[in-house]
DSSP file (Angstrom, degrees, kcal/mol; ACC not computed):
  #  RESIDUE AA STRUCTURE BP1 BP2  ACC     N-H-->O    O-->H-N    N-H-->O    O-->H-N    TCO  KAPPA ALPHA  PHI   PSI    X-CA   Y-CA   Z-CA
    1    1 A X              0   0    0      0, 0.0     2,-0.1     0, 0.0    32,-0.0   0.000 360.0 360.0 360.0 136.1  -36.0   32.8    7.5
    2    2 A X        -     0   0    0     32,-0.1     2,-0.5    33,-0.0    32,-0.3  -0.321 360.0-119.6 -90.8 169.4  -34.6   29.3    7.4
    3    3 A X        -     0   0    0     30,-0.6     2,-0.3    -2,-0.1    32,-0.2  -0.946  23.6-148.6-109.6 123.7  -31.1   27.9    8.1
    4    4 A X        -     0   0    0     -2,-0.5     2,-0.7    30,-0.1    27,-0.1  -0.731  13.8-129.7 -91.9 142.3  -29.4   26.1    5.2
    5    5 A X    >   -     0   0    0     -2,-0.3     3,-1.3    25,-0.2     4,-0.1  -0.833  11.8-158.9 -93.8 116.1  -27.1   23.2    5.9
    6    6 A X  G >  S+     0   0    0     -2,-0.7     3,-1.7     1,-0.3     4,-0.2   0.685  81.6  78.7 -69.7 -18.8  -23.8   23.8    4.1
    7    7 A X  G >  S+     0   0    0      1,-0.3     3,-2.2     2,-0.2    -1,-0.3   0.752  74.7  77.6 -61.9 -23.8  -22.9   20.1    4.3
    8    8 A X  G <  S+     0   0    0     -3,-1.3    -1,-0.3     1,-0.3    18,-0.2   0.701  84.6  63.0 -62.7 -18.6  -25.2   19.4    1.4
    9    9 A X  G <  S+     0   0    0     -3,-1.7    -1,-0.3    -4,-0.1    -2,-0.2   0.542  77.9 107.8 -84.6  -6.1  -22.6   20.8   -1.0
   10   10 A X  S <  S-     0   0    0     -3,-2.2     2,-0.7    -4,-0.2    16,-0.1  -0.472  82.2-108.5 -69.3 140.9  -20.1   18.0   -0.1
   11   11 A X        +     0   0    0     -2,-0.1     2,-0.4    15,-0.0    -1,-0.1  -0.613  49.2 164.7 -73.5 115.3  -19.6   15.4   -2.9
   12   12 A X        -     0   0    0     -2,-0.7    15,-0.0    -4,-0.1    13,-0.0  -1.000  36.1-137.9-130.3 129.6  -21.2   12.2   -1.7
   13   13 A X  S    S+     0   0    0     -2,-0.4     2,-0.6     1,-0.1    -1,-0.1   0.861  87.7  63.3 -60.6 -39.3  -21.9    9.4   -4.2
   14   14 A X        +     0   0    0     13,-0.1    13,-1.3     2,-0.0     2,-0.3  -0.771  68.7 162.7 -91.5 121.4  -25.4    8.5   -2.9
   15   15 A X  E     -A   26   0A   0     -2,-0.6     2,-0.3    11,-0.2    11,-0.2  -0.894  19.5-167.2-132.0 164.0  -28.0   11.3   -3.2
   16   16 A X  E     -A   25   0A   0      9,-2.2     9,-2.0    -2,-0.3     2,-0.5  -0.970  35.0 -99.7-143.0 157.7  -31.7   11.6   -3.1
   17   17 A X  E     -A   24   0A   0     -2,-0.3     2,-0.7     7,-0.2     7,-0.2  -0.695  33.0-136.7 -81.0 125.3  -34.0   14.5   -4.1
   18   18 A X     >  -     0   0    0      5,-2.5     4,-3.0    -2,-0.5     5,-0.4  -0.742   9.6-152.3 -83.8 116.5  -35.1   16.4   -1.0
   19   19 A X  T  4 S+     0   0    0     -2,-0.7    -1,-0.2     1,-0.2    -2,-0.0   0.860  89.1  53.7 -60.6 -39.5  -38.8   17.0   -1.5
   20   20 A X  T  4 S+     0   0    0      1,-0.2    -1,-0.2    -3,-0.1    12,-0.1   0.872 123.9  22.0 -67.0 -37.7  -38.9   20.2    0.6
   21   21 A X  T  4 S-     0   0    0     -3,-0.3    -2,-0.2     2,-0.2    -1,-0.2   0.682  90.8-130.9-106.8 -20.2  -36.1   22.0   -1.2
   22   22 A X     <  +     0   0    0     -4,-3.0     2,-0.2     1,-0.3    -3,-0.1   0.556  67.2 123.3  79.8   6.6  -36.0   20.4   -4.7
   23   23 A X        -     0   0    0     -5,-0.4    -5,-2.5     8,-0.2     2,-0.3  -0.662  69.5-108.8 -99.8 155.7  -32.2   20.0   -4.3
   24   24 A X  E     +A   17   0A   0     -2,-0.2     2,-0.3    -7,-0.2    -7,-0.2  -0.654  46.3 175.7 -76.0 138.3  -30.0   16.9   -4.5
   25   25 A X  E     -A   16   0A   0     -9,-2.0    -9,-2.2    -2,-0.3     3,-0.1  -0.992  36.6 -94.7-144.0 149.7  -28.7   16.1   -1.1
   26   26 A X  E >   -A   15   0A   0     -2,-0.3     3,-2.1   -11,-0.2   -11,-0.2  -0.332  58.9 -89.6 -59.0 146.5  -26.6   13.3    0.5
   27   27 A X  T 3  S+     0   0    0    -13,-1.3    -1,-0.1     1,-0.3     3,-0.1  -0.382 115.0  20.4 -59.9 131.2  -28.8   10.6    2.0
   28   28 A X  T 3  S+     0   0    0      1,-0.3     2,-0.5    -3,-0.1    -1,-0.3   0.449  98.7 111.2  89.2   1.8  -29.5   11.5    5.6
   29   29 A X    <   -     0   0    0     -3,-2.1     2,-0.5    15,-0.1    -1,-0.3  -0.926  61.6-136.3-112.1 134.0  -28.7   15.2    5.3
   30   30 A X        +     0   0    0     -2,-0.5   -25,-0.2    11,-0.3   -22,-0.2  -0.730  22.4 176.7 -89.1 128.8  -31.4   17.8    5.5
   31   31 A X        +     0   0    0     -2,-0.5    -8,-0.2   -27,-0.1     2,-0.2  -0.420  37.7 140.7-120.2  52.9  -31.4   20.6    3.0
   32   32 A X        -     0   0    0    -29,-0.1     3,-0.2     1,-0.1   -27,-0.2  -0.518  64.8-114.6 -97.9 164.7  -34.6   22.1    4.4
   33   33 A X  S    S+     0   0    0      1,-0.3   -30,-0.6    -2,-0.2     2,-0.4   0.819 104.6  27.4 -67.4 -31.6  -35.5   25.7    4.8
   34   34 A X        +     0   0    0    -32,-0.3    -1,-0.3     1,-0.1     3,-0.2  -0.926  52.4 162.3-139.5 112.5  -35.7   25.4    8.6
   35   35 A X    >   +     0   0    0     -2,-0.4     3,-1.3   -32,-0.2     7,-0.2   0.270  53.5 103.1-105.9   9.1  -33.7   23.0   10.6
   36   36 A X  T 3  S+     0   0    0      1,-0.3    -1,-0.1     6,-0.0     3,-0.1   0.801  82.4  46.3 -64.0 -28.4  -34.2   24.8   13.8
   37   37 A X  T 3  S+     0   0    0     -3,-0.2     2,-0.5     1,-0.2    -1,-0.3   0.438 104.1  67.3 -93.0   0.6  -36.8   22.4   15.1
   38   38 A X    <>  +     0   0    0     -3,-1.3     4,-1.3     1,-0.2     3,-0.4  -0.750  49.0 169.8-127.5  86.6  -34.9   19.2   14.1
   39   39 A X  H  > S+     0   0    0     -2,-0.5     4,-2.4     1,-0.2     5,-0.2   0.809  78.6  63.3 -65.2 -30.8  -31.8   18.7   16.2
   40   40 A X  H  > S+     0   0    0      1,-0.2     4,-2.3     2,-0.2    -1,-0.2   0.895 101.4  50.6 -61.5 -40.5  -31.3   15.2   14.8
   41   41 A X  H  > S+     0   0    0     -3,-0.4     4,-2.3     2,-0.2   -11,-0.3   0.890 109.9  50.3 -65.5 -38.2  -30.9   16.6   11.3
   42   42 A X  H  X S+     0   0    0     -4,-1.3     4,-2.5    -7,-0.2    -2,-0.2   0.916 109.6  50.8 -64.1 -42.9  -28.2   19.0   12.6
   43   43 A X  H  X S+     0   0    0     -4,-2.4     4,-2.1     1,-0.2    -2,-0.2   0.910 111.4  47.7 -62.8 -42.2  -26.4   16.2   14.4
   44   44 A X  H  X S+     0   0    0     -4,-2.3     4,-2.4     2,-0.2    -1,-0.2   0.897 110.8  51.7 -65.5 -39.8  -26.4   14.1   11.2
   45   45 A X  H  X S+     0   0    0     -4,-2.3     4,-2.1     1,-0.2    -2,-0.2   0.906 110.3  48.6 -63.0 -41.4  -25.2   17.0    9.1
   46   46 A X  H  X S+     0   0    0     -4,-2.5     4,-2.5     2,-0.2    -1,-0.2   0.891 109.9  52.6 -64.7 -39.2  -22.3   17.6   11.6
   47   47 A X  H  X S+     0   0    0     -4,-2.1     4,-2.5     2,-0.2    -2,-0.2   0.917 109.0  48.9 -63.2 -44.0  -21.4   13.9   11.4
   48   48 A X  H  X S+     0   0    0     -4,-2.4     4,-2.3     1,-0.2    -1,-0.2   0.900 111.0  51.1 -62.0 -41.1  -21.3   14.0    7.6
   49   49 A X  H  X S+     0   0    0     -4,-2.1     4,-2.4     2,-0.2    -2,-0.2   0.923 110.8  47.9 -62.5 -45.0  -19.1   17.0    7.8
   50   50 A X  H  X S+     0   0    0     -4,-2.5     4,-2.8     2,-0.2    -2,-0.2   0.898 110.9  50.8 -64.1 -40.6  -16.7   15.4   10.3
   51   51 A X  H  X S+     0   0    0     -4,-2.5     4,-2.5     2,-0.2    -1,-0.2   0.913 110.5  50.0 -63.1 -41.6  -16.5   12.2    8.2
   52   52 A X  H  X S+     0   0    0     -4,-2.3     4,-2.2     2,-0.2    -2,-0.2   0.907 111.9  47.3 -62.7 -42.5  -15.7   14.3    5.1
   53   53 A X  H  X S+     0   0    0     -4,-2.4     4,-2.5     2,-0.2    -2,-0.2   0.916 111.3  51.2 -64.6 -43.1  -13.0   16.2    7.0
   54   54 A X  H  X S+     0   0    0     -4,-2.8     4,-2.5     1,-0.2    -2,-0.2   0.918 110.4  49.2 -59.7 -43.9  -11.5   12.9    8.3
   55   55 A X  H  X S+     0   0    0     -4,-2.5     4,-2.4     2,-0.2    -1,-0.2   0.908 110.8  49.7 -63.2 -42.3  -11.4   11.5    4.8
   56   56 A X  H  X S+     0   0    0     -4,-2.2     4,-2.0     1,-0.2    -1,-0.2   0.912 112.5  47.0 -63.6 -42.5   -9.7   14.6    3.4
   57   57 A X  H  X S+     0   0    0     -4,-2.5     4,-2.2     2,-0.2    -2,-0.2   0.899 111.4  51.9 -66.3 -40.1   -7.1   14.4    6.2
   58   58 A X  H  X S+     0   0    0     -4,-2.5     4,-2.1     1,-0.2    -2,-0.2   0.916 109.7  48.8 -62.2 -44.0   -6.5   10.7    5.6
   59   59 A X  H  X S+     0   0    0     -4,-2.4     4,-2.0     1,-0.2    -1,-0.2   0.896 109.9  51.7 -63.9 -39.7   -6.0   11.2    1.9
   60   60 A X  H  X S+     0   0    0     -4,-2.0     4,-1.9     1,-0.2    -1,-0.2   0.896 109.6  50.5 -63.9 -39.2   -3.5   14.0    2.6
   61   61 A X  H  X S+     0   0    0     -4,-2.2     4,-2.4     2,-0.2    -2,-0.2   0.875 107.6  52.9 -65.9 -37.9   -1.6   11.7    5.0
   62   62 A X  H  X S+     0   0    0     -4,-2.1     4,-2.4     2,-0.2    -1,-0.2   0.898 108.5  50.5 -64.5 -40.2   -1.5    8.9    2.4
   63   63 A X  H  X S+     0   0    0     -4,-2.0     4,-2.3     1,-0.2    -1,-0.2   0.903 110.4  49.8 -63.2 -40.3    0.0   11.3   -0.2
   64   64 A X  H  X S+     0   0    0     -4,-1.9     4,-2.2     2,-0.2    -2,-0.2   0.902 110.7  49.1 -65.9 -40.8    2.6   12.4    2.4
   65   65 A X  H  X S+     0   0    0     -4,-2.4     4,-2.0     2,-0.2    -2,-0.2   0.911 111.3  49.7 -65.1 -41.3    3.6    8.8    3.2
   66   66 A X  H  X S+     0   0    0     -4,-2.4     4,-2.1     1,-0.2    -2,-0.2   0.904 111.2  49.4 -63.4 -40.6    3.9    7.9   -0.5
   67   67 A X  H  X S+     0   0    0     -4,-2.3     4,-1.7     1,-0.2    -1,-0.2   0.889 109.2  52.1 -65.4 -38.5    6.1   11.0   -1.1
   68   68 A X  H  < S+     0   0    0     -4,-2.2    -1,-0.2     2,-0.2    -2,-0.2   0.870 109.1  49.8 -68.4 -34.3    8.3   10.0    1.9
   69   69 A X  H >< S+     0   0    0     -4,-2.0     3,-1.5     1,-0.2    -1,-0.2   0.909 110.2  50.5 -67.6 -41.0    8.8    6.5    0.5
   70   70 A X  H 3< S+     0   0    0     -4,-2.1    -2,-0.2     1,-0.3    -1,-0.2   0.843 113.9  45.2 -63.6 -32.2    9.7    7.9   -2.9
   71   71 A X  T 3< S+     0   0    0     -4,-1.7    -1,-0.3    -5,-0.1    -2,-0.2   0.175  83.4 145.2 -96.9  16.9   12.2   10.2   -1.2
   72   72 A X    <   -     0   0    0     -3,-1.5     2,-1.0     1,-0.1    -3,-0.1  -0.248  50.2-135.9 -58.0 139.6   13.6    7.5    1.0
   73   73 A X  S    S+     0   0    0      2,-0.1     7,-0.4     8,-0.0     2,-0.3  -0.422  70.9  86.4 -98.5  60.5   17.3    7.9    1.6
   74   74 A X  S    S+     0   0    0     -2,-1.0     7,-0.2     5,-0.1     3,-0.1  -0.988  71.3  31.0-148.8 156.1   18.3    4.3    1.1
   75   75 A X  S    S+     0   0    0      5,-3.0     2,-0.2    -2,-0.3     6,-0.1   0.279  84.8 109.5  86.0 -11.9   19.3    2.0   -1.7
   76   76 A X  S >  S-     0   0    0      4,-0.3     3,-2.5     1,-0.1    -1,-0.3  -0.614  85.4 -76.8 -94.5 158.7   20.8    4.6   -4.0
   77   77 A X  T 3  S+     0   0    0      1,-0.3    -1,-0.1    -2,-0.2     3,-0.1  -0.274 122.0  19.3 -54.2 132.9   24.6    4.8   -4.7
   78   78 A X  T 3  S+     0   0    0      1,-0.3    -1,-0.3    -3,-0.1     2,-0.3   0.374 110.1  96.2  87.0  -4.5   26.4    6.3   -1.7
   79   79 A X  S <  S-     0   0    0     -3,-2.5    -1,-0.3     1,-0.1    -5,-0.1  -0.736  85.7 -89.1-112.9 163.3   23.4    5.6    0.6
   80   80 A X        -     0   0    0     -7,-0.4    -5,-3.0    -2,-0.3    -4,-0.3  -0.379  53.4-100.5 -64.4 148.1   22.8    2.8    3.0
   81   81 A X        -     0   0    0     -7,-0.2    -1,-0.1    -6,-0.1     2,-0.0  -0.376  36.6-108.0 -69.2 152.3   21.0   -0.1    1.5
   82   82 A X     >  -     0   0    0      1,-0.1     4,-2.8    -3,-0.1     5,-0.3  -0.338  40.2 -97.6 -71.3 162.6   17.2   -0.5    2.1
   83   83 A X  H  > S+     0   0    0     79,-0.4     4,-2.2     1,-0.2     5,-0.1   0.901 122.7  39.9 -54.3 -50.1   16.2   -3.3    4.5
   84   84 A X  H  > S+     0   0    0     78,-0.4     4,-3.1    80,-0.3     5,-0.2   0.901 114.6  54.2 -67.8 -38.3   15.3   -6.0    1.8
   85   85 A X  H  > S+     0   0    0      2,-0.2     4,-2.3     1,-0.2    -2,-0.2   0.926 110.3  46.4 -59.3 -46.2   18.3   -5.0   -0.3
   86   86 A X  H  X S+     0   0    0     -4,-2.8     4,-1.9     2,-0.2    -1,-0.2   0.915 114.0  48.4 -62.5 -43.6   20.7   -5.5    2.7
   87   87 A X  H  X S+     0   0    0     -4,-2.2     4,-2.8    -5,-0.3     5,-0.3   0.924 111.7  48.9 -64.1 -44.9   19.1   -8.8    3.5
   88   88 A X  H  X>S+     0   0    0     -4,-3.1     4,-2.4     1,-0.2     5,-2.4   0.895 109.5  52.5 -63.3 -40.6   19.2  -10.1   -0.1
   89   89 A X  I  <>S+     0   0    0     -4,-2.3     5,-2.0    -5,-0.2    -1,-0.2   0.920 117.0  38.6 -61.1 -42.7   22.9   -9.1   -0.4
   90   90 A X  I  <5S+     0   0    0     -4,-1.9    -2,-0.2    -5,-0.2    -1,-0.2   0.871 127.8  30.6 -76.0 -37.6   23.8  -11.0    2.8
   91   91 A X  I  <5S+     0   0    0     -4,-2.8    16,-0.2    -5,-0.2    -3,-0.2   0.623 134.6  14.4-102.9 -15.3   21.6  -14.0    2.3
   92   92 A X  I  X5S+     0   0    0     -4,-2.4     4,-2.4    -5,-0.3    -3,-0.2   0.679 123.5  43.6-123.5 -60.4   21.3  -14.5   -1.4
   93   93 A X  I  ><S+     0   0    0     -5,-2.4     4,-2.7     1,-0.2     5,-0.2   0.907 115.6  48.7 -61.5 -43.9   23.8  -12.6   -3.5
   94   94 A X  H  ><S+     0   0    0     -5,-2.0     4,-2.1    -6,-0.4    -1,-0.2   0.895 112.5  48.6 -63.4 -39.5   26.8  -13.4   -1.2
   95   95 A X  H  >>S+     0   0    0      2,-0.2     5,-2.0     1,-0.2     4,-0.8   0.880 112.1  49.0 -68.0 -38.0   25.9  -17.1   -1.2
   96   96 A X  H ><5S+     0   0    0     -4,-2.4     3,-0.6     2,-0.2    -2,-0.2   0.923 111.8  48.7 -65.8 -44.4   25.5  -17.1   -5.0
   97   97 A X  H 3<5S+     0   0    0     -4,-2.7    -2,-0.2     1,-0.2    -1,-0.2   0.853 112.4  48.6 -64.4 -35.1   28.9  -15.3   -5.4
   98   98 A X  H 3<5S-     0   0    0     -4,-2.1    -1,-0.2    -5,-0.2    -2,-0.2   0.630 109.9-123.9 -78.6 -13.4   30.6  -17.8   -3.0
   99   99 A X  T <<5 +     0   0    0     -4,-0.8     2,-1.5    -3,-0.6    -3,-0.2   0.686  59.8 149.1  76.9  17.5   29.0  -20.8   -4.9
  100  100 A X     >< +     0   0    0     -5,-2.0     4,-2.2    -6,-0.2    -1,-0.2  -0.665  18.3 175.8 -86.6  87.2   27.4  -22.0   -1.7
  101  101 A X  H  > S+     0   0    0     -2,-1.5     4,-2.5     1,-0.2    -1,-0.2   0.829  73.7  54.5 -67.5 -33.9   24.4  -23.6   -3.2
  102  102 A X  H  > S+     0   0    0      2,-0.2     4,-2.0     1,-0.2    -1,-0.2   0.933 112.7  43.2 -65.6 -44.2   23.0  -25.1    0.0
  103  103 A X  H  > S+     0   0    0      2,-0.2     4,-2.5     1,-0.2    -2,-0.2   0.859 112.6  53.9 -69.4 -34.6   23.0  -21.7    1.7
  104  104 A X  H  X S+     0   0    0     -4,-2.2     4,-2.6    -9,-0.2     5,-0.2   0.929 108.0  49.8 -63.1 -44.9   21.6  -20.0   -1.5
  105  105 A X  H  X S+     0   0    0     -4,-2.5     4,-2.1     1,-0.2    -2,-0.2   0.915 111.8  48.4 -59.7 -42.7   18.7  -22.5   -1.4
  106  106 A X  H  X S+     0   0    0     -4,-2.0     4,-2.0     1,-0.2    -1,-0.2   0.914 111.5  50.0 -64.0 -42.3   18.1  -21.7    2.2
  107  107 A X  H  X S+     0   0    0     -4,-2.5     4,-2.3   -16,-0.2    -2,-0.2   0.896 111.0  48.4 -63.1 -41.2   18.2  -18.0    1.5
  108  108 A X  H  X S+     0   0    0     -4,-2.6     4,-1.7     2,-0.2    -1,-0.2   0.855 108.6  53.7 -69.6 -34.3   15.8  -18.2   -1.4
  109  109 A X  H  X S+     0   0    0     -4,-2.1     4,-0.8    -5,-0.2    -1,-0.2   0.899 111.4  46.1 -64.6 -39.3   13.4  -20.3    0.8
  110  110 A X  H >< S+     0   0    0     -4,-2.0     3,-0.8     1,-0.2     4,-0.4   0.889 108.0  57.1 -67.2 -38.8   13.5  -17.5    3.4
  111  111 A X  H >< S+     0   0    0     -4,-2.3     3,-1.3     1,-0.3    -2,-0.2   0.850  98.8  60.4 -60.9 -34.1   13.0  -14.9    0.6
  112  112 A X  H >< S+     0   0    0     -4,-1.7     3,-0.8     1,-0.3    -1,-0.3   0.836 102.5  52.3 -62.3 -31.1    9.8  -16.7   -0.4
  113  113 A X  T << S+     0   0    0     -3,-0.8    -1,-0.3    -4,-0.8    -2,-0.2   0.536  96.1  70.4 -81.7  -5.8    8.4  -16.0    3.1
  114  114 A X  T <   +     0   0    0     -3,-1.3    -1,-0.2    -4,-0.4    -2,-0.2   0.306  62.8 138.6 -92.9   8.8    9.3  -12.3    2.8
  115  115 A X    <   -     0   0    0     -3,-0.8     3,-0.1     1,-0.2    -3,-0.0  -0.352  42.8-155.5 -56.6 125.2    6.5  -11.6    0.3
  116  116 A X  S    S+     0   0    0      1,-0.2     2,-0.4    -2,-0.1    -1,-0.2   0.727  77.3  35.3 -79.3 -20.3    5.0   -8.3    1.3
  117  117 A X  S >  S-     0   0    0      3,-0.1     3,-2.6     1,-0.1    -1,-0.2  -0.983  70.3-143.0-137.6 121.0    1.6   -8.8   -0.3
  118  118 A X  T 3  S+     0   0    0     -2,-0.4     3,-0.1     1,-0.3    -1,-0.1   0.747 100.9  67.0 -56.6 -23.0   -0.2  -12.2   -0.5
  119  119 A X  T 3  S+     0   0    0      1,-0.2     2,-1.6     2,-0.1    -1,-0.3   0.673  80.6  80.9 -71.3 -15.1   -1.4  -11.3   -4.0
  120  120 A X    X>  +     0   0    0     -3,-2.6     3,-1.4     1,-0.2     4,-0.7  -0.390  55.5 153.8 -85.8  58.9    2.2  -11.4   -5.2
  121  121 A X  H 3>  +     0   0    0     -2,-1.6     4,-2.0     1,-0.3     3,-0.3   0.787  62.1  63.9 -64.3 -29.4    2.0  -15.1   -5.6
  122  122 A X  H 3> S+     0   0    0     -3,-0.3     4,-3.0     1,-0.2    -1,-0.3   0.766  92.1  66.4 -69.2 -21.0    4.7  -15.3   -8.3
  123  123 A X  H <> S+     0   0    0     -3,-1.4     4,-2.4     2,-0.2    -1,-0.2   0.956 106.3  41.4 -57.7 -49.8    7.2  -13.9   -5.7
  124  124 A X  H  X S+     0   0    0     -4,-0.7     4,-2.6    -3,-0.3     5,-0.2   0.922 115.5  50.2 -65.0 -45.3    6.9  -17.2   -3.8
  125  125 A X  H  X S+     0   0    0     -4,-2.0     4,-2.2     1,-0.2    -2,-0.2   0.924 113.2  45.4 -60.2 -46.3    6.9  -19.3   -6.9
  126  126 A X  H  X S+     0   0    0     -4,-3.0     4,-2.1     2,-0.2    -1,-0.2   0.910 113.6  48.8 -66.4 -42.7   10.0  -17.7   -8.3
  127  127 A X  H  X S+     0   0    0     -4,-2.4     4,-2.1    -5,-0.3    -2,-0.2   0.915 113.3  47.2 -64.3 -42.0   11.9  -17.8   -5.0
  128  128 A X  H  X S+     0   0    0     -4,-2.6     4,-2.3     2,-0.2    -1,-0.2   0.868 110.7  51.1 -69.1 -35.3   11.0  -21.5   -4.5
  129  129 A X  H  X S+     0   0    0     -4,-2.2     4,-2.1    -5,-0.2    -1,-0.2   0.868 110.0  51.2 -69.0 -33.8   12.0  -22.4   -8.0
  130  130 A X  H  X S+     0   0    0     -4,-2.1     4,-2.4     2,-0.2    -2,-0.2   0.900 109.5  49.9 -65.1 -40.4   15.3  -20.6   -7.4
  131  131 A X  H  X S+     0   0    0     -4,-2.1     4,-2.1     2,-0.2    -2,-0.2   0.906 110.3  50.0 -63.9 -41.7   15.8  -22.7   -4.2
  132  132 A X  H  X S+     0   0    0     -4,-2.3     4,-1.0     1,-0.2    -1,-0.2   0.904 111.2  49.2 -63.7 -40.2   15.0  -25.9   -6.1
  133  133 A X  H  <>S+     0   0    0     -4,-2.1     5,-3.1     1,-0.2     3,-0.5   0.904 109.7  51.7 -65.3 -40.8   17.6  -24.9   -8.8
  134  134 A X  H ><5S+     0   0    0     -4,-2.4     3,-1.6     1,-0.2    -2,-0.2   0.878 105.0  55.8 -63.9 -37.4   20.2  -24.1   -6.2
  135  135 A X  H 3<5S+     0   0    0     -4,-2.1    -1,-0.2     1,-0.3    -2,-0.2   0.787 109.4  47.1 -64.9 -26.5   19.6  -27.5   -4.6
  136  136 A X  T 3<5S-     0   0    0     -4,-1.0    -1,-0.3    -3,-0.5    -2,-0.2   0.334 117.9-115.8 -92.9   5.7   20.4  -29.1   -8.0
  137  137 A X  T < 5 +     0   0    0     -3,-1.6     2,-1.2     1,-0.2    -3,-0.2   0.795  64.6 151.4  61.5  30.5   23.5  -26.8   -8.3
  138  138 A X     >< +     0   0    0     -5,-3.1     4,-2.2     1,-0.2    -1,-0.2  -0.741  18.0 175.4 -93.6  88.4   21.8  -25.1  -11.3
  139  139 A X  H  > S+     0   0    0     -2,-1.2     4,-2.8     1,-0.2     5,-0.2   0.900  78.5  52.4 -62.8 -42.4   23.4  -21.7  -11.1
  140  140 A X  H  > S+     0   0    0      1,-0.2     4,-2.2     2,-0.2    -1,-0.2   0.897 110.1  48.7 -62.4 -39.9   21.7  -20.5  -14.3
  141  141 A X  H  > S+     0   0    0      2,-0.2     4,-1.9     1,-0.2    -1,-0.2   0.892 111.6  49.0 -66.1 -40.1   18.3  -21.6  -13.1
  142  142 A X  H  X S+     0   0    0     -4,-2.2     4,-2.0     2,-0.2    -2,-0.2   0.928 112.6  47.8 -65.3 -44.8   18.8  -19.8   -9.7
  143  143 A X  H  X S+     0   0    0     -4,-2.8     4,-2.7     1,-0.2    -2,-0.2   0.893 109.4  54.2 -62.5 -39.2   19.9  -16.6  -11.5
  144  144 A X  H  X S+     0   0    0     -4,-2.2     4,-2.5     1,-0.2    -1,-0.2   0.887 107.6  49.5 -64.0 -38.7   16.9  -16.9  -13.9
  145  145 A X  H  X S+     0   0    0     -4,-1.9     4,-2.2     2,-0.2    -1,-0.2   0.896 110.9  50.4 -68.3 -37.6   14.5  -17.1  -11.0
  146  146 A X  H  X S+     0   0    0     -4,-2.0     4,-2.7     2,-0.2    -2,-0.2   0.942 112.2  47.0 -62.4 -46.6   16.1  -14.0   -9.3
  147  147 A X  H  X S+     0   0    0     -4,-2.7     4,-3.0     1,-0.2     5,-0.2   0.913 110.6  52.4 -62.4 -42.8   15.9  -12.1  -12.6
  148  148 A X  H  X S+     0   0    0     -4,-2.5     4,-1.9     2,-0.2    -1,-0.2   0.902 111.9  45.7 -60.2 -41.7   12.2  -13.1  -13.0
  149  149 A X  H  X S+     0   0    0     -4,-2.2     4,-2.9     2,-0.2     5,-0.4   0.922 113.8  48.6 -68.2 -44.1   11.3  -11.9   -9.5
  150  150 A X  H  X S+     0   0    0     -4,-2.7     4,-1.9     1,-0.2     5,-0.4   0.917 111.9  49.3 -62.7 -42.8   13.2   -8.7   -9.9
  151  151 A X  H  < S+     0   0    0     -4,-3.0    -1,-0.2    -5,-0.2    -2,-0.2   0.891 118.2  40.5 -62.0 -39.1   11.6   -8.0  -13.3
  152  152 A X  H  < S+     0   0    0     -4,-1.9    -2,-0.2    -5,-0.2     4,-0.2   0.881 132.7  13.5 -78.0 -39.1    8.1   -8.7  -11.9
  153  153 A X  H  X S+     0   0    0     -4,-2.9     4,-2.8    -5,-0.1     5,-0.3   0.562  92.1  94.3-122.8 -10.2    8.3   -7.0   -8.5
  154  154 A X  H  X S+     0   0    0     -4,-1.9     4,-2.5    -5,-0.4     5,-0.2   0.930  93.9  40.9 -57.5 -51.3   11.3   -4.7   -8.0
  155  155 A X  H  > S+     0   0    0     -5,-0.4     4,-2.2     1,-0.2    -1,-0.2   0.915 116.8  48.5 -65.8 -42.5    9.6   -1.4   -9.0
  156  156 A X  H  > S+     0   0    0      2,-0.2     4,-2.3     1,-0.2     5,-0.4   0.905 112.8  49.2 -63.9 -40.0    6.3   -2.2   -7.1
  157  157 A X  H  X>S+     0   0    0     -4,-2.8     4,-2.9     1,-0.2     5,-0.5   0.935 110.9  49.5 -64.1 -45.8    8.3   -3.1   -4.0
  158  158 A X  H  X5S+     0   0    0     -4,-2.5     4,-0.6    -5,-0.3    -1,-0.2   0.886 113.4  47.5 -60.2 -39.0   10.4    0.0   -4.2
  159  159 A X  H  <5S+     0   0    0     -4,-2.2    -1,-0.2    -5,-0.2    -2,-0.2   0.917 128.6  19.1 -69.9 -43.8    7.3    2.1   -4.6
  160  160 A X  H  <5S+     0   0    0     -4,-2.3    -2,-0.2    -5,-0.2    -3,-0.2   0.810 135.9  22.9 -99.2 -33.9    5.2    0.6   -1.8
  161  161 A X  H ><5S+     0   0    0     -4,-2.9     3,-2.3    -5,-0.4    -3,-0.2   0.222  71.8 125.4-126.5  14.3    7.6   -1.2    0.6
  162  162 A X  T 3<<S+     0   0    0     -4,-0.6   -79,-0.4    -5,-0.5   -78,-0.4   0.828  86.7  36.3 -47.6 -42.9   11.1    0.3    0.2
  163  163 A X  T 3  S+     0   0    0    -81,-0.1    -1,-0.3    -3,-0.1     2,-0.2   0.361  85.1 130.8 -95.7   5.5   11.4    1.0    3.9
  164  164 A X    <   -     0   0    0     -3,-2.3   -80,-0.3     1,-0.1    -3,-0.1  -0.394  59.1-124.1 -63.8 126.1    9.6   -2.1    5.2
  165  165 A X        -     0   0    0     -2,-0.2     2,-0.5     1,-0.1    -1,-0.1  -0.370  26.1-106.3 -69.1 152.2   11.6   -3.8    7.9
  166  166 A X        -     0   0    0      1,-0.1    -1,-0.1    -2,-0.0   -52,-0.0  -0.674  36.1-121.3 -79.4 124.4   12.5   -7.5    7.4
  167  167 A X              0   0    0     -2,-0.5    -1,-0.1     1,-0.1    -3,-0.0  -0.359 360.0 360.0 -64.4 144.9   10.4   -9.7    9.7
  168  168 A X              0   0    0     -2,-0.0    -1,-0.1     0, 0.0    -2,-0.0   0.458 360.0 360.0 -88.2 360.0   12.5  -11.8   12.0
């Protein structure tokens, strides 16, 4: 009587037909009637099983991290501000409210360097255009660049990077 390898039932995208058993099996996994004489096949089957378990645990951890970011206790009324929110209030909003255009331009130039994802290129473009507007004392232009950045990136930032510390 043979030993069946249970790992063959794991979903793996690449499969091949195992000639001995007629079943679909992940590449490199034996679904043969008797694996007792082939320790290498057992070792590979165990490796596939461990990789599958590792992947499942990793995915579960990613879901938990996403849930913890969504439930972050910052940024809502009555709570402490989130790191970027606190930084923006001190370095951009306060300067805009004070009418200090030179400091606002400097704050927006720093904000351009705080882009969390290099693919978010319009973050840099909008922050730099706001800085250029502030240097020309164009308050409406600076506000428009802030609004454009917030419209484009606020929700995505909150979802992925809400608790991200501000780099020094």
